[in-house]
C-alpha positions as CSV (number, residue, x, y, z in Angstrom):
1,M,15.0,-13.7,17.1
2,L,13.0,-16.9,16.7
3,T,12.2,-18.8,19.9
4,L,13.5,-22.4,20.3
5,F,9.9,-23.7,19.7
6,A,9.6,-21.7,16.4
7,R,13.0,-23.0,15.3
8,V,12.0,-26.6,16.1
9,L,8.8,-26.2,14.1
10,M,10.7,-24.9,11.0
11,V,13.3,-27.7,11.2
12,S,10.7,-30.3,11.7
13,A,8.7,-29.2,8.6
14,F,11.9,-29.3,6.5
15,L,13.0,-32.7,7.7
16,L,9.6,-34.2,7.1
17,A,10.1,-33.5,3.4
18,L,13.4,-35.5,3.4
19,A,12.7,-38.7,5.3
20,P,9.7,-40.7,6.6
21,S,11.3,-41.8,9.8
22,P,10.2,-40.2,13.2
23,L,11.9,-36.9,14.0
24,A,14.4,-36.6,16.8
25,V,14.4,-33.0,18.1
26,A,17.5,-31.8,20.1
27,G,16.7,-31.3,23.7
28,T,13.6,-33.6,23.9
29,S,13.4,-36.7,26.0
30,E,11.6,-38.6,23.3
31,D,10.4,-38.2,19.7
32,P,7.8,-35.4,19.3
33,V,4.2,-36.3,18.6
34,L,3.1,-35.1,15.2
35,V,-0.3,-33.6,14.5
36,E,-1.8,-33.2,11.0
37,Q,-3.6,-30.0,10.1
38,C,-5.3,-29.6,6.7
39,S,-6.3,-26.3,5.1
40,T,-10.0,-26.2,4.1
41,V,-9.0,-23.7,1.3
42,T,-6.1,-25.4,-0.3
43,S,-6.6,-29.0,0.9
44,I,-2.9,-29.2,1.7
45,C,-2.1,-31.0,5.0
46,T,1.0,-30.2,7.0
47,Y,2.6,-31.5,10.3
48,Y,2.7,-29.6,13.6
49,L,4.3,-30.7,16.8
50,E,1.8,-31.5,19.5
51,S,4.3,-30.9,22.3
52,V,8.0,-30.1,22.6
53,V,10.2,-30.6,25.7
54,N,12.5,-27.6,25.8
55,L,16.1,-27.7,26.8
56,D,15.3,-26.3,30.3
57,G,13.0,-29.3,30.9
58,S,9.7,-27.3,30.5
59,E,7.1,-28.6,28.1
60,T,5.5,-26.4,25.5
61,K,2.0,-27.7,24.5
62,K,0.4,-27.1,21.1
63,A,-3.3,-27.6,20.8
64,G,-4.5,-30.3,18.4
65,A,-5.9,-33.7,18.1
66,A,-3.9,-36.8,19.1
67,G,-0.8,-37.3,17.0
68,K,-0.8,-39.9,14.3
69,R,1.1,-40.9,11.2
70,V,-1.1,-39.7,8.4
71,C,0.6,-41.3,5.4
72,E,-0.9,-44.7,5.1
73,F,-1.3,-47.4,2.5
74,G,-4.0,-49.8,3.4
75,G,-3.6,-48.9,7.1
76,A,0.2,-49.3,7.0
77,A,2.6,-46.4,7.5
78,Q,3.9,-45.0,4.2
79,A,6.7,-42.6,3.5
80,C,5.1,-39.1,3.0
81,T,7.5,-38.1,0.3
82,S,9.9,-39.9,-2.2
83,A,11.5,-39.5,-5.6
84,L,8.1,-40.5,-7.0
85,G,6.3,-37.4,-5.4
86,N,4.2,-36.8,-2.4
87,W,1.9,-39.4,-0.9
88,S,-1.9,-38.9,-1.3
89,N,-4.0,-40.9,1.1
90,G,-7.1,-40.2,-1.1
91,Q,-5.5,-41.6,-4.3
92,Q,-3.2,-44.1,-2.5
93,C,-0.2,-43.2,-4.5
94,Y,2.6,-40.7,-5.0
95,L,1.5,-37.6,-7.0
96,Q,3.5,-35.5,-9.4
97,R,2.0,-32.8,-11.6
98,L,2.6,-33.6,-15.3
99,E,4.8,-31.1,-17.0
100,P,3.9,-30.2,-19.7
101,Q,0.2,-30.8,-19.3
102,P,-1.4,-33.1,-22.0
103,L,-3.7,-31.6,-24.6
104,F,-7.3,-31.1,-23.5
105,S,-8.2,-33.8,-26.1
106,D,-6.4,-36.4,-24.0
107,P,-8.7,-38.8,-22.1
108,A,-6.8,-38.1,-18.9
109,W,-8.6,-34.7,-18.6
110,Q,-12.0,-36.6,-18.4
111,G,-13.6,-33.8,-20.4
112,H,-12.4,-31.0,-18.1
113,T,-10.5,-27.9,-19.0
114,D,-9.6,-26.7,-15.5
115,G,-7.5,-28.2,-12.7
116,A,-4.5,-30.3,-13.7
117,V,-3.5,-33.9,-14.6
118,W,-1.2,-35.7,-12.2
119,A,0.9,-38.9,-12.4
120,C,-0.3,-41.3,-9.7
121,V,2.6,-43.8,-9.0
122,R,2.6,-46.7,-6.6
123,E,5.1,-49.5,-6.1
124,Q,3.7,-53.0,-6.2
125,G,5.0,-56.6,-5.7
126,Y,7.8,-57.9,-3.5
127,D,11.5,-58.6,-3.9
128,E,12.4,-59.1,-7.6
129,G,8.8,-58.7,-8.6
130,R,8.6,-55.1,-7.4
131,H,7.5,-52.7,-10.1
132,L,5.9,-49.3,-10.5
133,V,2.3,-48.8,-11.6
134,T,1.3,-45.4,-13.0
135,R,-2.0,-44.0,-13.8
136,W,-3.1,-40.4,-14.7
137,V,-5.6,-38.6,-12.5
138,W,-7.4,-35.3,-13.0
139,L,-7.7,-33.1,-9.9
140,P,-9.7,-29.9,-9.8
141,G,-7.3,-28.2,-7.3
142,A,-4.4,-29.0,-5.0
143,P,-3.9,-32.7,-4.1
144,D,-4.4,-34.0,-0.6
145,T,-0.7,-34.6,-0.1
146,V,0.6,-34.4,3.5
147,V,3.9,-32.7,2.6
148,A,3.5,-29.5,0.6
149,D,6.1,-29.2,-2.1
150,P,7.2,-25.8,-3.5
151,V,5.9,-26.5,-7.0
152,T,2.4,-27.1,-5.6
153,L,2.6,-23.8,-3.7
154,A,3.8,-22.1,-6.9
155,Y,0.7,-23.2,-8.8
156,Q,-1.4,-21.9,-5.9
157,A,0.2,-18.5,-6.2
158,I,-0.4,-18.1,-9.9
159,P,-4.3,-17.8,-9.7
160,E,-3.8,-15.0,-7.1
161,M,-2.2,-13.0,-9.9
162,Q,-5.4,-13.0,-12.0
163,L,-3.4,-13.0,-15.2
164,A,-5.4,-11.8,-18.2
165,P,-5.1,-12.2,-22.0
166,P,-3.3,-9.5,-23.9
167,Q,-5.3,-6.3,-24.6
168,V,-4.6,-6.0,-28.3
169,K,-4.4,-2.8,-30.3
170,S,-3.6,-2.1,-34.0
171,A,-3.4,0.6,-36.6
172,P,-5.6,0.3,-38.7
173,G,-7.9,-0.5,-35.9
174,V,-11.3,-2.1,-35.5
175,G,-13.7,-0.6,-38.0
176,Q,-11.0,0.8,-40.2
177,V,-9.7,-0.5,-43.5
178,G,-6.0,-1.0,-44.2
179,L,-4.3,-1.2,-47.6
180,V,-2.2,-3.9,-49.3
181,N,1.5,-3.2,-48.9
182,M,0.9,-0.4,-46.3
183,P,2.3,-0.6,-42.7
184,V,0.2,-2.2,-40.0
185,W,1.2,-1.4,-36.4
186,L,0.6,-3.9,-33.6
187,W,0.9,-3.4,-29.8
188,V,-0.7,-4.4,-26.5
189,V,-1.7,-2.3,-23.5
190,R,0.7,-3.0,-20.6
191,S,-0.8,-3.6,-17.2
192,E,0.2,-5.7,-14.2
193,N,-2.3,-8.5,-15.0
194,T,-1.8,-8.5,-18.8
195,W,2.0,-7.9,-19.0
196,G,3.6,-7.9,-15.6
197,P,5.8,-8.0,-13.7
198,I,3.5,-9.2,-10.9
199,E,4.3,-11.2,-7.7
200,R,2.2,-13.3,-5.4
201,E,2.9,-15.7,-2.5
202,A,1.5,-19.0,-1.3
203,S,2.4,-20.4,2.1
204,V,2.0,-23.3,4.5
205,P,3.7,-23.3,8.0
206,G,7.4,-23.4,7.5
207,L,7.4,-22.9,3.7
208,T,6.6,-19.9,1.5
209,V,6.9,-19.7,-2.3
210,T,7.0,-16.4,-4.2
211,A,6.1,-16.5,-7.8
212,R,6.8,-13.7,-10.3
213,A,5.2,-13.5,-13.8
214,Q,6.3,-11.4,-16.8
215,V,5.3,-11.6,-20.5
216,K,8.5,-12.2,-22.5
217,A,7.0,-12.1,-26.0
218,I,3.8,-11.8,-28.1
219,N,3.4,-14.0,-31.1
220,W,1.0,-12.4,-33.6
221,N,-0.7,-14.8,-36.0
222,M,-1.7,-12.4,-38.8
223,G,-4.2,-14.7,-40.5
224,D,-2.3,-14.7,-43.8
225,G,0.1,-17.5,-42.9
226,K,2.6,-15.1,-41.3
227,T,3.5,-15.0,-37.6
228,I,5.2,-12.0,-36.1
229,R,7.2,-12.4,-32.9
230,C,7.5,-9.2,-30.9
231,E,9.8,-9.3,-27.8
232,G,8.2,-6.2,-26.4
233,A,4.7,-4.8,-26.1
234,G,5.0,-2.8,-29.3
235,T,4.7,0.9,-30.0
236,A,1.3,2.7,-30.0
237,Y,0.5,4.4,-33.3
238,S,-0.4,8.1,-33.6
239,K,-1.0,10.3,-36.6
240,A,2.2,12.0,-36.0
241,M,4.0,8.8,-37.0
242,G,2.9,9.2,-40.6
243,V,3.1,6.4,-43.1
244,K,6.0,4.3,-42.0
245,D,6.7,0.9,-40.4
246,S,6.4,0.3,-36.7
247,P,9.9,0.4,-35.1
248,D,9.4,-2.9,-33.2
249,C,6.2,-4.7,-34.1
250,G,4.5,-4.4,-37.4
251,H,3.4,-6.2,-40.6
252,R,2.5,-5.5,-44.3
253,Y,-0.2,-7.6,-46.0
254,R,0.4,-8.7,-49.6
255,K,-3.2,-9.6,-50.4
256,T,-6.6,-8.1,-49.6
257,S,-8.8,-9.8,-47.1
258,R,-11.7,-10.2,-49.5
259,E,-11.4,-14.0,-49.6
260,Q,-11.4,-14.3,-45.8
261,T,-14.5,-15.0,-43.7
262,G,-16.3,-11.8,-43.3
263,C,-13.7,-10.2,-45.6
264,K,-11.4,-9.8,-42.6
265,Y,-8.2,-11.4,-41.4
266,K,-8.4,-13.0,-38.0
267,V,-5.4,-11.7,-36.0
268,T,-4.5,-13.7,-32.8
269,A,-2.0,-12.4,-30.2
270,T,-0.5,-15.1,-28.0
271,A,1.3,-13.9,-24.9
272,E,4.1,-16.0,-23.6
273,W,4.3,-15.7,-19.8
274,D,7.5,-16.5,-18.0
275,I,6.8,-17.4,-14.4
276,T,9.7,-17.9,-12.0
277,W,9.3,-19.0,-8.4
278,Q,11.5,-19.3,-5.3
279,S,10.9,-20.9,-1.9
280,T,12.1,-19.9,1.5
281,L,14.0,-23.2,1.5
282,G,16.0,-22.2,-1.5
283,D,14.2,-24.1,-4.2
284,T,13.6,-22.4,-7.5
285,G,11.7,-23.2,-10.7
286,Q,10.2,-21.9,-13.9
287,I,6.7,-22.3,-15.3
288,A,5.6,-21.4,-18.9
289,M,2.1,-20.2,-19.6
290,T,0.3,-18.7,-22.7
291,Q,-2.8,-16.6,-23.1
292,Q,-4.5,-15.5,-26.3
293,A,-6.7,-12.6,-27.6
294,S,-8.0,-12.0,-31.1
295,T,-9.1,-9.1,-33.3
296,Q,-10.0,-8.7,-37.0
297,M,-8.4,-6.7,-39.7
298,Q,-9.9,-5.6,-43.0
299,I,-7.4,-5.1,-45.8
300,G,-8.3,-3.5,-49.1
301,E,-6.4,-2.1,-52.1
302,A,-6.1,1.4,-53.4
303,I,-8.7,2.0,-56.1
304,P,-7.7,4.5,-58.9
305,V,-10.3,7.1,-59.7
306,L,-11.1,7.5,-63.5
307,V,-11.9,11.1,-64.5
308,D,-13.7,11.8,-67.8
309,P,-11.8,14.7,-69.5
310,D,-15.1,16.0,-70.9
311,G,-16.3,16.7,-67.4
312,D,-18.8,13.8,-67.0
313,Q,-19.1,12.1,-63.7
314,A,-16.0,10.2,-62.5
315,S,-16.1,6.5,-62.4
316,Q,-14.1,3.8,-60.6
317,P,-13.6,0.0,-60.8
318,S,-16.3,-2.0,-59.0
319,Q,-15.3,-3.8,-55.8
320,S,-15.9,-7.5,-55.1
321,A,-19.3,-8.2,-53.8
322,G,-19.7,-8.5,-50.0
323,C,-16.5,-6.5,-49.1
């Protein structure tokens, strides 16, 4: 059973996400003193109680620096959370992660391809002149917000999964030549990191988020203008299968690859990850993510062999140069 002190800490962490006003803890003679602690790994800061007066009159001390309100705008107290997001002292605004993220060509990325782009929103003006000002900021990791929201923790759990691009396989495979109008089999090797399901957690005191990832489909761009969507991982081919279509993930080329770069079709498999998360406070959400891997496929055509009835050496049509 949780102690009164542990319960007070959990309730305090929850209430801080709902209102900026000082907390009133049942059984205390005055408002508790709040102490900020920031993780050096995630850069997320959370509140702790420096001391709590228990119902029996005894005082429970918690080590830490002198309490202070840590959400500030130009030195003035600022609500740590609102409908605009969570307050960042470093950016002096409320931050919300953009969903979906802009294309990497967008200037908001500042030339980066890692991290994330956030909406940085602040209210300005007074009375009827009050308005919101928004700018986009790129951050390499988690923001320096005081209150950790579940979405931020969900995005911290995802890197712990070490999700990898699909491991593609095909028949004919690399180094083999397929034929026009003959079956091509496509599949991916299933593993925890390339297919799922896989779960990881991220936590701050009083809040834990569990994220679960699973590939829901593979989109195969076959290089000939066709895209094949396979809901499953596909079926691995073996010689015992004979010459027939894959039962769940296959293709037939209608033209040879002789006009393609290197005389091969570029085949790209895009895995669609479905990532769901749930927090210990009951919040849930869903995050979409894709990863790609490529291979090449050479497609030729059956060449008839011409046999001289007089027994001279057989001949056959010449093939296109370079293939």
